[in-house]
N, C-alpha and C positions, 0 to 999 in steps of 0.2 A: 618344668623351663625357665630361665631366667630371666627375670623381668627386665625390660626396659622402658624408660619414660622418657619424654625430652629431654627429648629430649628429658774382737777386738778386732773394729779393724784388721785388715789383714795385717796388723803389727808393723813390724820393720818394713817387712815390702812393699808393703802399701804406702807406707807413710814415703818411703824414696819415689815411687811411681809419682804420686800427689806433687812431691817436690820436684822433683824432675822436672813434670809439665808448669809445673807450679802453676805457682799463683798465685764421567760418575756410574755402572761405573763398578761395582764390586762383583765378584764372581759368584756361582751360584753355590759354591760349597767352601767354606776356610777351615781347614780342619789345624787345628794349634799347633803349633811345634812339640816338639817332646819337651817335657819339663824336664829343668834343669834337677841334675841328683842330687839328692839330699842325703846327707848321712847319718842316720839313725844311731842310737845308743844302743850298744852292741850287747846281745845276750850272751850271757855267762854260763856254760853247761860242765857237769861233773863227769869225765869217764869213767870206767870202770874200775880203773887205777887209783886213781884220786883226783887224777891232776884237773886242772880246767881247761876248758879248751872255748877260746871266742870268735863268733861268727856274728856277724852283721844281721840286725833286724829285720825282716822284709818290713819292705815301703810298697804302700799300695799305688802307683804311677796311672792307673785306669783312668782314662778323659773324662770331665764331666760335662756332658753334652746339653750345648745353649741352644735349643731350637730357633730359627728365625721365618719365621712365616709371614712375610714383608711382601709389599707389591712391589715389584723393581720392573718395569715396564709402562705401566699405566700412570693413572692420572697423580698415583701418591710418589711415583720415585721421585720427584724433585727433591720428597721431603725424605723417605725411608733410604734412596742410595747414602747418600751423606750420613747419613744416622749408622747405617751397616758397615760402612768404611771407616768410619771410627769405633764403632764396637770391636771390630777387627784388630785394630793398632792398640786397644786395651787390653785385648786378650793374649794379644804376642806379649807385650807388657809385662804382665801380669806372671804370663805364665817364662819370662826372659829370668823374673825374680823369685822362681821356684814355684809358682803354682798354687795351690789351696791346700790347704789338711797335709801339711808336711811333703808335699810332692805330686799332687795332681795337678794335672792339667786341664786348664780349660780347651774347647773344642767347640767353635760358630759353626753351627751348621746352617745354610741358609736357602732356602727353595722361594722361587718366585709364585705369590699369592697371590697375584694381579689384584685386581678388587672386584673380582665375583664372585657373588658368594659359594658357591660349590667349589669352585678354585680354594676359594678361602678353607674352606671349609675341611676337603681335600689334602690338602697340603699341611696344615697344623696335624692331621692324624698320623699321615707320612712320618714327618717329625716324631712324634711320640711315639709311634711303632718301631722308630730307631734308636728311641733309649733317650729323647730328650726328657732332660731334671727340672730343663726351666724352658718357656716359651716367651720369645720375643715375638710383637705383633704389628703391626702396620698401624702410621700414624694418626689414624682417624678414627675415630669407636665405631662408626657404623659401618665402615668398610672391612674393620677389624673383628666386628662381633661374632661371625661364625668360628673363629679362630678362639676367640676371649671363651666361648660356652666349651669347645674341646677341651682347650687346656682346663678350667676349672672343673669340669668333668672327671679328667684324669687327675685330679688333686696335686697339681704343681704349681710353682708360683706364675707369673702370667704378668709381663711387663711389657710399657707401652715407650721406645724411647720421647714419643714427644703428641701423643695424646692429649688435647687440647682442654675439654671438659671432667666434670668433676663424675662422671657416669664409671669410672675403675673404681672400685670397692663397692662395701655393703652399703653405701645410702642409696646405692642403684641397682646393685647385680645380687641384695640380696647375702646373706652370711657367708654363705659360700662364696660369695667375693669378694670376701675379704683376703684373699691371696693375690688380688689384681689391682695395679701401683702403673701409675705412667711418671718420665720425667720430663714430660710437656709442662705448661702451665697453664693453670686452669684458665676458662673464659674468662670467668668473673673478675679474673684478677687483672688479664688483658683490657677488656674492656672498659673496667674502674681506670687505669690508668691512661686510657686513651682520654677518657673524657675529663678527669682530672688534668693532663695536659689543654687540652681544649680551650677549658675554661682558666688554666694560668694564660693563656694568651689572647684575653677578653672575647672571646668568643661567644656568645650571651643567645643565639639560636640556631637549630642545627634539625638537619634530616636526615633521617637513618633507614638505609636499606638493608632490607631484612631478607638472605637469601635462604628460603626454609629448606635444603637441600640436605644437611647436615647439620646435626645439633650443635654443632660446635660455631658453624656460623650464625645461629639463630642466639647464641649462648652472649657469644661477644656483643652482639649490639643493642641484646635485652640491656646486658649489664652497661654497656654505655649510655642508653638512656636513661636508667635508673640514676646512676652516679651523677649525670649530666645535670639533671635535674634538680639531683640532693646539693648540687654545688650551686645552685641558682640559674643556671641555665633553662633554656624551655625549647623541647622536643616541636615543631611547628608541623613538622610530617613524618609517617611511617610510611615507604613504598616496598614491599613484598614481592618477591618471583620465588620459582623454586629452578635451581641450575639446569640449564639444559633443556628448559619447557619455549624457549622462543620468544619470552616475552620481556626480553634486555633492554630493546628497544624502547619501547611505550614506558620501560623503568628510566630511561635516560631523558625524555622526553618532561616525564612527570619530574622528577628532579631539578632540571633547569628553569622547570617555571615554578619553582617554590624560590621565598626569597629566604636567604639564609646568610649565615656565620660559616658553618663547617657543614661537611659530609661525613657522616660516619659506616661505613661498609664493612663487610667482613666475606671473601667471597674468595673463588678460585676458578681455575680453569677457563675455558674459554670466554665464560659470563664475565670474566674478571677486566680481560686486556679492552672487550666491547664496552663497559660500562664508563673505563677511566675514560678512555680514551675518543669514544662515541660522545661524552660530556665536554670533553676539552673542544671537540669537532664543532660543537655548538657555539662555542664562546664562554663555556661557564667556567672560571676559573675559579672558582671558589675552593679555599683549600679544603682538600679530603684527609682523612685518617682513618688506617684500616689497621688491623691483627697481622699479629705473625704470618696470616695466608699470604699476604704480600711480599714475605721476603723474597731477595734475591731479583735479580732483573731478567730471569729467563722467558718471562711472559711478556715483558716490554712491548711495544710495535716500533718497527723498525724505521728510523726516519719520523717520528714522532715524540718531538721532547717534551718530558713530563716535568711538569714545575707545581710547584703547591701544593704535595704529596707528602705525606707526613704516615712510617707504619713503626711499631714498635715488634721489636724482633731479641733472641734471647742472647748473641753475640752478632757484630760484626763480623760483615764478608770482605769487609773494601779496606783492611791493613790499619783503620783506624781504633780498633778496639782498645779501651781503656785499659783491659785488663793484659799483660804483658804475656800471661801463661797462654790466652787464648791466640795471642797473633802466632804464638811458636807451636800452638797444636795446628794452627790453619795451615802454618809454613809446610811442616809434616805432611797432612793431609793432602795438601795441593801436591808438594811434589812424590806421594805416589799414586794419585789417579786424576788430578787435574782439580782445580778449584769446583769445591762444591758449590750446589746451584741455592742452597738455602743454610740455616743454620740449624739444621735440625742435629746433625753431630754432637751440638755438644750434649743433648739426650742419648745416643748412642755411648758416648764415651763415659757417663755419667753412671748411667745403667750398668754397665757390667762392672764397672768400680763396685756400686752399692749389692752387687750381686755375689761378688766374690767377698766382699767383706761379710754378707752375711752368711754364707757359705762358711768362712771362717769362725765368724760369733757360734754359731749354733752347734757347730760340728756337723753339719751334711745338707740336703737338700730338703729337708722338710718343709714342706710350704707354710704351712700355719708358723712353724717358729722361725722362719726366715722372713713373715711376714710381719709381725711380733716385733722384730728386730727392726725392721725398715719403719714402723710405726713410731719409733722412738727419734726420728731423725727431726732434731729441734736445731733448726742452723747447720745442721751436719755438712762438714767442710769435705766435699768432694772436689776431682779435677774439675779448676776452674771457675769455683766457685760452695756458695753454700747451697743447701737444700731440706726445704724442711717439708716434713709429711707426717702425718700423727693418725689417729684411729677414726677420726670424721673423713679426713684428706687426703686421699691415697693419689692423687693426681698435686703435682707442686704449687704451690701459692708462696707469695711473698716477696721473689725473688726479683732482683733489680732488673728494670728491661731498658734495653737500649733503645732511643727515641732517634729514628733514623728519617733525613731531612732529606727528598729527591730534588735536586736541581739539572737540570738539562739532563734528564733522566742517568744521573750517577746519585746513587745516594752516599751519605755522608753522617756520621755517630753526630748525634747534636748535643744528646744529652744521657743521664741517667738517670728512671724515674722509679720509685718504688709507689703500688698502689697505697693507700694510706688503709685500706682493707680491701678485700675481695666483695663485688657488689651482689647485693641480696637479691638474687632474681626466682627464687623456686617457693 
């Protein structure tokens, strides 16, 4: 049983895709369009009379199936749905450019896995039985774990668009986990960048609020605390709860009673608005910094203005991202299905491009070969940005974060910031 603990390019075709993009809501099953016909070198044969006959060499156009066992209807839908929609767009673009391996199309098959462990497991098995050669999973390690197990046991490449912990890969999953990756950002990176931002604002004391529901939530605030104190700040209190345990009101009161310059939290679901707006209702206007878990406005309380709130994210959803390529992709995504709830779509697009390049580079879908290729991503240029992975880090780190500032409940891009290094919390 897999151990858990706390926690060449597609050559010209893919280069053109990256250049074109530069530089909620999904249907249950998205079949890729037929690949563009490619012309192979003709085969020459000799007839009995000595003349030559030229016939076209056969081209394999069998689709390569990428299964997606992701939650599209429960807690993780605001993250998985935009990621899946972006993956669909990238599959279409790759197929329009000729597919992979000389004409094989990609096919994305998506099933709603919810976050119920039995359903997650059954959905993964179903997709593998349907012939999936790569499996994409939900954007949280705890919720995705049953699907990750099944994919690893089937020895197929396992990719999350936006899992935000270092749990993917051999350091957590053992050697068999070397075929598991995420195109999210490491929690240690997120926590570090938030702490460095906080110290640069002159904030000297912090209260850390720790939601023990998920490894990701825990790791972000642990990383914040470590880096905040490394940078000369002081964590004056840590308040803990477990999501949905009904204690968030007590946490709000305890935090409000502390003297502090900043509050750091990583949370989601019902407890996030209960904490943030509950604190503001008590008259506590202390700045709050939050991880990418706080992306988007779908969780805001109507009629309750939010101020002095900051969070890091992958790309801005609000038309002010500094990268024009991001704005162009966002415009297409919005035109085709409405505005995305979160920035998870970046990981969906980059994951599919990386999968396609790995197939092309290795000549197939052998999981170990593809994994070795992905481990060589050192500031690898992908659509809308660069990505770094290596043998020890199977979740992206070192990516520039967008720091967003919320004023009157409207997020706006404030600055680009890269952590000096991921915080050491293990």
